[in-house]
VMD Tcl script that draws the C-alpha trace (Angstrom):
set ca {
  {-31.70 -6.40 15.48}
  {-28.35 -5.05 16.41}
  {-26.02 -4.46 13.27}
  {-22.92 -6.76 13.15}
  {-21.08 -3.99 11.97}
  {-21.17 -0.23 11.24}
  {-20.71 1.73 7.96}
  {-17.53 3.95 7.78}
  {-16.62 6.27 4.99}
  {-13.42 8.13 4.31}
  {-12.97 11.35 2.66}
  {-9.52 12.39 1.82}
  {-8.12 15.77 3.05}
  {-5.28 17.17 0.74}
  {-2.58 19.77 1.33}
  {-1.34 22.54 -0.77}
  {0.55 19.96 -2.72}
  {-2.18 17.88 -3.22}
  {-0.99 15.15 -1.12}
  {-3.45 13.25 1.12}
  {-2.64 14.26 4.93}
  {-5.82 13.19 6.50}
  {-9.04 11.61 6.08}
  {-12.46 12.58 7.64}
  {-14.17 9.53 9.09}
  {-17.56 9.43 8.17}
  {-20.33 7.41 9.98}
  {-23.07 6.02 7.49}
  {-26.44 4.64 8.57}
  {-28.07 1.52 7.00}
  {-29.80 2.76 3.78}
  {-33.14 1.28 4.59}
  {-32.98 3.70 7.62}
  {-31.21 6.70 6.01}
  {-34.26 8.93 6.25}
  {-34.93 8.56 10.04}
  {-33.37 10.31 12.70}
  {-30.87 8.35 14.49}
  {-29.09 8.74 17.83}
  {-26.12 10.87 17.01}
  {-24.27 10.11 20.47}
  {-24.71 6.38 19.79}
  {-23.45 6.64 16.20}
  {-20.46 8.68 17.17}
  {-19.49 6.20 19.94}
  {-19.84 3.32 17.81}
  {-17.57 4.88 15.09}
  {-14.81 5.68 17.84}
  {-15.10 2.24 19.30}
  {-15.01 0.45 15.94}
  {-12.19 2.55 14.71}
  {-10.07 1.70 17.83}
  {-11.32 -1.75 19.04}
  {-12.35 -3.53 15.86}
  {-10.71 -1.89 12.48}
  {-7.73 -0.33 14.09}
  {-6.90 3.63 13.34}
  {-3.60 2.48 11.42}
  {-5.61 0.17 9.13}
  {-7.90 3.21 8.36}
  {-5.81 6.03 8.10}
  {-2.13 4.75 8.06}
  {-0.04 7.61 9.57}
  {-2.17 10.13 8.44}
  {-4.65 12.43 10.68}
  {-8.42 11.23 11.31}
  {-10.92 13.81 11.41}
  {-13.93 12.60 13.60}
  {-17.39 14.42 13.96}
  {-18.37 14.62 17.79}
  {-21.10 16.68 19.29}
  {-21.03 18.60 22.56}
  {-22.63 15.59 24.69}
  {-20.03 12.76 23.37}
  {-17.16 15.08 24.05}
  {-17.86 14.40 27.82}
  {-17.99 10.83 27.35}
  {-15.25 8.84 29.03}
  {-13.90 7.32 25.88}
  {-11.53 10.24 25.29}
  {-9.78 9.23 28.62}
  {-8.51 6.05 27.08}
  {-8.11 6.04 23.39}
  {-4.90 7.14 21.95}
  {-4.87 10.66 20.89}
  {-2.20 10.06 18.10}
  {-3.30 11.67 14.91}
  {-6.94 12.37 16.16}
  {-8.71 15.53 15.22}
  {-12.03 16.09 16.86}
  {-14.45 17.90 14.81}
  {-16.69 20.23 16.91}
  {-20.27 20.56 15.00}
  {-21.24 24.07 13.66}
  {-24.28 24.11 15.91}
  {-22.85 23.33 19.16}
  {-23.84 25.32 21.98}
  {-20.84 26.83 24.10}
  {-20.63 27.42 27.54}
  {-17.65 27.52 30.10}
  {-18.21 23.87 31.22}
  {-17.61 22.81 27.42}
  {-14.66 24.79 26.98}
  {-13.00 23.39 30.13}
  {-13.89 20.06 28.78}
  {-12.08 20.95 25.42}
  {-9.22 22.40 27.32}
  {-8.76 18.95 29.31}
  {-9.00 16.82 26.05}
  {-6.40 19.01 24.39}
  {-3.93 18.09 27.35}
  {-4.23 14.58 26.46}
  {-2.88 15.43 22.91}
  {-6.10 15.70 20.80}
  {-6.30 18.46 18.31}
  {-9.57 20.11 17.49}
  {-11.30 21.42 14.30}
  {-14.48 23.64 13.93}
  {-16.73 22.38 11.17}
  {-18.55 24.43 8.82}
  {-17.58 27.61 10.45}
  {-19.98 30.55 10.50}
  {-19.09 33.54 12.70}
  {-21.46 33.50 15.76}
  {-21.14 34.13 19.51}
  {-20.38 30.56 20.06}
  {-18.13 29.89 17.41}
  {-15.87 33.02 18.39}
  {-15.67 31.44 21.96}
  {-14.40 28.26 20.37}
  {-11.59 29.72 18.12}
  {-8.85 29.93 20.63}
  {-9.13 26.27 21.40}
  {-9.29 24.82 17.96}
  {-6.40 24.11 15.55}
  {-8.49 23.66 12.60}
  {-11.15 25.78 11.02}
  {-13.19 24.15 8.11}
  {-15.06 26.53 5.85}
  {-17.84 25.37 3.48}
  {-17.24 27.02 0.07}
  {-20.71 26.39 -1.27}
  {-22.39 27.74 1.82}
  {-19.96 30.77 2.38}
  {-20.39 33.66 -0.20}
  {-17.28 34.20 -1.92}
  {-16.93 37.90 -1.36}
  {-16.76 37.23 2.27}
  {-13.93 34.85 1.98}
  {-10.79 37.20 1.55}
  {-11.61 38.92 4.98}
  {-12.64 35.70 6.67}
  {-9.41 34.07 5.70}
  {-7.19 37.02 6.37}
  {-8.87 37.18 10.06}
  {-8.67 33.55 11.04}
  {-4.83 33.21 9.40}
  {-3.97 36.15 11.96}
  {-5.03 34.01 14.68}
  {-2.89 31.16 13.65}
  {-5.51 28.82 12.59}
  {-5.03 26.09 9.86}
  {-7.75 26.50 7.31}
  {-9.55 23.61 5.42}
  {-11.83 24.39 2.58}
  {-14.59 22.10 2.31}
  {-17.03 21.15 -0.82}
  {-14.11 21.95 -3.30}
  {-16.04 20.30 -6.17}
  {-14.05 21.35 -9.31}
  {-10.68 22.69 -10.21}
  {-11.70 26.37 -10.30}
  {-12.86 26.21 -6.66}
  {-9.51 24.62 -5.94}
  {-7.42 27.49 -7.61}
  {-9.55 30.20 -5.94}
  {-9.29 28.37 -2.38}
  {-5.34 28.01 -3.14}
  {-5.01 31.57 -3.89}
  {-6.80 32.87 -1.02}
  {-4.45 30.87 1.25}
  {-6.43 27.91 2.39}
  {-4.00 25.07 3.85}
  {-6.15 22.16 3.48}
  {-8.71 20.82 0.79}
  {-11.59 18.42 1.20}
  {-14.11 17.65 -1.97}
  {-13.95 15.90 -5.29}
  {-11.80 18.38 -7.21}
  {-8.89 15.92 -7.56}
  {-11.20 13.32 -9.27}
  {-12.23 15.76 -12.17}
  {-10.50 15.68 -15.46}
  {-9.76 19.30 -15.15}
  {-7.08 18.98 -12.50}
  {-4.74 17.18 -14.91}
  {-4.46 18.90 -18.38}
  {-3.32 17.15 -21.45}
  {0.39 16.75 -21.10}
  {3.33 15.15 -22.71}
  {4.05 11.63 -21.38}
  {7.59 11.08 -20.27}
  {9.66 8.04 -21.65}
  {8.62 5.98 -18.42}
  {4.94 6.55 -18.85}
  {5.12 5.39 -22.63}
  {6.90 2.28 -21.56}
  {4.09 1.54 -19.01}
  {1.38 2.35 -21.64}
  {3.14 0.07 -24.27}
  {3.53 -2.60 -21.73}
  {-0.05 -2.46 -20.74}
  {-1.24 -3.02 -24.48}
  {1.06 -5.97 -24.80}
  {-0.12 -7.44 -21.67}
  {-3.76 -7.24 -22.71}
  {-3.06 -9.58 -25.62}
  {-2.67 -13.15 -24.05}
  {-0.70 -14.13 -27.25}
  {2.24 -11.54 -26.83}
  {5.25 -13.49 -26.63}
  {7.05 -13.46 -23.11}
  {10.27 -12.12 -24.92}
  {8.47 -9.09 -26.04}
  {7.35 -8.38 -22.59}
  {10.78 -8.87 -20.96}
  {12.57 -6.70 -23.58}
  {10.00 -3.85 -23.14}
  {10.51 -4.07 -19.17}
  {14.26 -4.17 -19.85}
  {14.28 -0.89 -21.93}
  {13.55 1.43 -18.89}
  {16.14 0.89 -15.91}
  {13.49 2.24 -13.52}
  {10.84 0.16 -14.65}
  {13.37 -3.04 -14.33}
  {14.24 -1.85 -10.86}
  {10.75 -1.45 -9.63}
  {9.50 -4.77 -11.05}
  {12.19 -6.69 -9.34}
  {11.81 -4.88 -5.90}
  {8.14 -5.55 -6.25}
  {8.33 -9.11 -6.89}
  {10.87 -9.79 -4.28}
  {8.70 -7.92 -1.56}
  {7.30 -9.58 1.49}
  {3.97 -9.32 -0.12}
  {4.70 -12.37 -2.39}
  {7.12 -14.31 -0.05}
  {8.39 -16.37 -3.18}
  {10.98 -19.19 -1.78}
  {13.45 -17.99 -4.05}
  {14.91 -14.59 -4.96}
  {14.09 -13.54 -8.33}
  {16.93 -12.17 -10.24}
  {15.68 -11.85 -13.75}
  {12.92 -10.14 -15.74}
  {11.74 -13.25 -17.63}
  {11.60 -15.15 -14.06}
  {9.51 -12.36 -12.46}
  {7.20 -12.18 -15.62}
  {6.59 -15.94 -15.41}
  {6.09 -15.96 -11.68}
  {3.51 -13.14 -11.65}
  {1.72 -13.89 -14.89}
  {-0.14 -11.48 -17.21}
  {-3.02 -10.61 -15.13}
  {-0.99 -9.58 -12.03}
  {1.82 -7.87 -14.19}
  {-1.03 -5.78 -15.97}
  {-2.46 -4.65 -12.49}
  {1.01 -3.82 -11.29}
  {1.58 -1.59 -14.33}
  {-1.60 0.21 -13.90}
  {-0.66 0.97 -10.33}
  {2.75 2.22 -11.41}
  {1.17 4.42 -13.81}
  {-0.97 6.11 -10.90}
  {1.67 5.81 -8.24}
  {4.26 7.72 -10.58}
  {1.80 10.44 -11.72}
  {2.70 13.98 -11.21}
  {-0.02 14.57 -8.80}
  {1.06 12.92 -5.24}
  {3.02 9.77 -5.77}
  {2.01 7.01 -3.43}
  {-0.47 9.53 -2.04}
  {-1.96 10.27 -5.35}
  {-5.88 10.49 -4.48}
  {-6.45 8.92 -7.88}
  {-4.41 5.96 -6.89}
  {-6.42 5.47 -3.82}
  {-9.85 5.98 -5.43}
  {-8.74 3.55 -8.30}
  {-7.91 0.89 -5.91}
  {-10.89 1.35 -3.87}
  {-13.26 1.15 -6.97}
  {-11.27 -2.05 -8.20}
  {-11.38 -3.68 -4.99}
  {-14.97 -3.00 -4.46}
  {-16.09 -4.26 -7.87}
  {-14.19 -7.36 -7.24}
  {-15.64 -7.96 -3.87}
  {-19.15 -7.41 -5.28}
  {-18.29 -9.51 -8.27}
  {-17.20 -12.54 -6.13}
  {-20.49 -12.18 -3.91}
  {-22.65 -12.18 -6.94}
  {-21.27 -14.77 -9.18}
  {-18.35 -16.55 -7.27}
  {-16.37 -16.50 -10.70}
  {-12.82 -15.69 -10.36}
  {-12.30 -14.75 -13.88}
  {-15.21 -12.24 -13.65}
  {-13.90 -10.91 -10.40}
  {-10.55 -10.05 -12.21}
  {-12.50 -8.26 -14.83}
  {-14.39 -6.40 -12.31}
  {-11.09 -5.33 -10.73}
  {-9.61 -4.22 -13.90}
  {-12.63 -1.97 -14.73}
  {-12.45 -0.35 -11.28}
  {-8.57 0.26 -11.99}
  {-9.21 1.63 -15.45}
  {-12.07 3.81 -14.65}
  {-9.95 6.76 -13.56}
  {-7.09 6.44 -16.37}
  {-8.71 9.06 -18.45}
  {-8.41 11.51 -15.59}
  {-4.74 10.48 -14.87}
  {-3.57 10.74 -18.43}
  {-5.74 13.70 -19.53}
  {-7.39 12.34 -22.51}
  {-10.81 10.73 -23.30}
  {-11.54 7.44 -22.17}
  {-12.53 5.85 -25.53}
  {-9.15 7.15 -27.02}
  {-7.31 5.44 -24.33}
  {-9.19 2.01 -24.43}
  {-9.43 2.05 -28.27}
  {-6.06 0.17 -28.82}
  {-5.73 -1.50 -25.39}
  {-7.00 -4.85 -26.37}
  {-9.55 -4.50 -23.61}
  {-12.50 -7.07 -23.10}
  {-15.59 -5.42 -24.87}
  {-17.45 -6.09 -21.54}
  {-15.21 -3.90 -19.80}
  {-14.99 -1.26 -22.47}
  {-18.89 -1.09 -22.50}
  {-18.98 -0.77 -18.76}
  {-16.24 2.00 -18.88}
  {-17.44 4.14 -21.87}
  {-21.32 3.49 -21.86}
  {-21.97 2.15 -18.27}
  {-23.48 -0.76 -19.65}
  {-23.94 -4.36 -18.34}
  {-23.31 -5.60 -14.82}
  {-19.79 -4.06 -14.49}
  {-21.16 -0.70 -15.60}
  {-23.85 -0.90 -12.78}
  {-21.37 -1.83 -10.21}
  {-19.07 1.11 -11.22}
  {-21.84 3.40 -10.95}
  {-22.57 2.25 -7.29}
  {-19.06 3.26 -6.52}
  {-19.72 6.70 -8.25}
  {-22.81 7.09 -6.13}
  {-21.09 6.34 -3.04}
  {-18.21 8.78 -3.74}
  {-20.87 11.59 -4.29}
  {-22.64 10.90 -1.22}
  {-25.97 10.18 -3.68}
  {-27.34 7.49 -1.11}
  {-30.89 7.73 -2.70}
  {-29.64 6.74 -6.14}
  {-27.24 4.12 -4.65}
  {-30.27 2.29 -2.62}
  {-32.17 2.13 -6.06}
  {-29.19 0.69 -7.94}
  {-28.47 -1.94 -5.18}
  {-31.88 -2.99 -5.40}
  {-31.54 -3.13 -9.33}
  {-28.83 -5.39 -9.46}
  {-29.98 -7.60 -6.48}
  {-27.26 -6.52 -4.14}
  {-27.88 -6.51 -0.33}
  {-27.09 -3.17 1.34}
  {-24.99 -4.96 4.10}
  {-23.01 -6.72 1.25}
  {-22.13 -3.57 -0.50}
  {-20.80 -1.72 2.59}
  {-18.85 -4.81 3.64}
  {-17.29 -4.66 0.07}
  {-16.41 -1.12 0.98}
  {-14.98 -1.91 4.31}
  {-12.81 -4.76 2.89}
  {-11.39 -2.28 0.07}
  {-10.56 0.22 2.80}
  {-8.50 -2.37 4.33}
  {-6.87 -3.39 1.15}
  {-5.99 0.08 -0.11}
  {-4.12 0.87 3.00}
  {-2.15 -2.54 2.79}
  {-1.23 -2.29 -0.64}
  {-0.03 1.31 -0.25}
  {1.99 0.69 3.06}
  {3.21 -2.81 2.39}
  {3.46 -3.13 -1.66}
  {3.82 0.32 -2.98}
  {6.33 1.47 -0.59}
  {8.69 -1.10 -1.42}
  {8.09 -0.98 -5.02}
  {8.44 2.64 -6.14}
}
mol new
graphics top color blue
foreach p $ca { graphics top sphere $p radius 0.5 }
foreach p [lrange $ca 0 end-1] q [lrange $ca 1 end] { graphics top cylinder $p $q radius 0.2 }
display resetview
């Protein structure tokens, strides 16, 4: 039966300042069919059509670039004659057979305004023919022997190519690739604790953490919340800007901190504090990949919780679990140490530290998805009674949510 939607994934691509500048858009097959060979041409075409006709490129990547894998056959489809080229980078697969007809087609598509990348670069007669026509070259750090990298990077840099390091799995790999001169980086290094070392908190962060502790106790007087916010001018400004943004559309302009606290309530204010911690971190601001990953986890957990229980309170707990799950990476201190005095619900704490309960299992699903471990993902989905299509619909909704909150909310709040 024809699927009513496709599964898309996004993997961030970061520059040398560790800011997100692009995403690779990934096609996902239905898990039940994952081991079977599927028509790659149809898959790629469906990705492109859905990006532009259903989802919208702006919803998916904002103003950033989108890298899309395309094989040689799809390059000859008429689809490139009518989709807008803005911010699109077409990735040519590493096993593409190259002839003059293909080169002429690439030259024609480039005239439309599209950029090209060569995926998983290995020097062959075919890839050497493509180098003059591509803008980016992606090099798999795991598959490419390290001793070959210096000469390879030097050679490609002399050809004025933008080099992207793939499979950057840890901070050491990032440092090595950075030192070699790579321009862009793709992998999971940004989510590893080693990327952010233990550091001294600045006064703003201390205030946010103090405020988070107060908000996690429903009995904390409003006066105490108000005074804590007022103690930091930056925090006061951000909160008033946030609460008066178009995101809420309150009928009257809110001019005092007390009024803002009362209108938002402790739950929404607590989420805002967590977002400010991520957004103001010294690793990318609004484009901090940890912020994006935390928002994705939070919204996916919330979506799954609502589908499973229809319980709004439980869904709020699920969202908070996802947001808190990367706080140890952000602050550079152990998770149990962070949570020990935050007055967090025991169910959330057990999910975060021990991976226990339904919240722990749902969080593990997100981790499997991020790691591309679809075999364990399929098993865990079955274990918690979650349908594959529901899970990927939760992911799709979360993608929209992340872009919306980053573009419409955070840009007006920080």
